[in-house]
C-alpha positions in Angstrom: 9.5 -55.3 35.3 11.5 -51.7 36.2 14.3 -53.1 34.2 12.1 -53.7 31.2 10.5 -50.3 31.2 13.9 -48.5 31.2 14.6 -50.3 27.7 11.3 -49.7 26.4 10.7 -46.0 26.8 14.1 -45.2 24.7 12.7 -47.6 22.0 9.3 -45.9 21.8 10.8 -42.6 21.8 13.3 -43.6 19.0 10.5 -45.3 16.9 8.2 -42.2 17.4 11.1 -39.9 16.4 11.5 -42.3 13.0 7.9 -42.3 12.3 7.6 -38.3 12.5 11.0 -37.8 10.6 9.2 -40.0 7.6 6.0 -38.4 7.7 7.7 -35.0 7.6 9.6 -36.2 4.7 7.0 -37.6 2.8 4.8 -34.4 3.4 7.8 -32.2 2.2 8.5 -34.3 -0.8 4.7 -34.4 -1.7 4.7 -30.5 -1.7 8.0 -30.2 -3.9 6.7 -32.6 -6.3 2.8 -31.0 -6.9 3.4 -29.3 -9.6 4.9 -32.3 -11.5 2.8 -35.0 -13.0 5.0 -38.3 -13.5 3.4 -41.4 -15.1 5.0 -44.6 -16.1 3.8 -47.2 -18.6 3.8 -48.4 -21.6 1.6 -47.6 -25.0 1.3 -50.8 -26.8 -0.4 -50.8 -30.3 -0.8 -54.0 -32.1 -3.4 -52.9 -35.0 -3.2 -49.9 -37.0 -5.6 -48.7 -40.0 -3.7 -46.9 -42.8 -5.9 -44.8 -45.5 -4.2 -45.6 -48.7 -5.8 -45.3 -52.0 -6.2 -48.9 -53.6 -3.4 -51.2 -53.0 -0.5 -49.5 -52.9 2.5 -50.4 -51.0 4.7 -48.2 -48.4 7.8 -47.1 -50.2 9.7 -46.0 -47.2 9.7 -46.1 -43.3 11.4 -43.1 -42.1 11.0 -43.9 -38.4 11.4 -47.4 -36.7 9.8 -48.6 -33.4 11.0 -46.5 -30.3 12.1 -43.4 -32.4 10.9 -40.1 -31.0 9.0 -38.2 -33.6 7.5 -34.7 -33.5 4.4 -33.0 -34.7 4.6 -32.3 -38.6 7.5 -34.8 -39.1 7.0 -36.8 -42.5 
């Protein structure tokens, strides 16, 4: 029994230190990232409604799927 206890005490101490380290790391990381908002995901648009007068056709596509566009861009 004494032999088992000698082995368990260092193991418990190491596990406690690792848990405290992970907790401190998570807490410091959350504090430094608090001013940043990170969102992950996709915007999936399947159907759109365009307001053309009559049955006109699109003459030119100036942007393709995945292109970055800015406000006011034709």
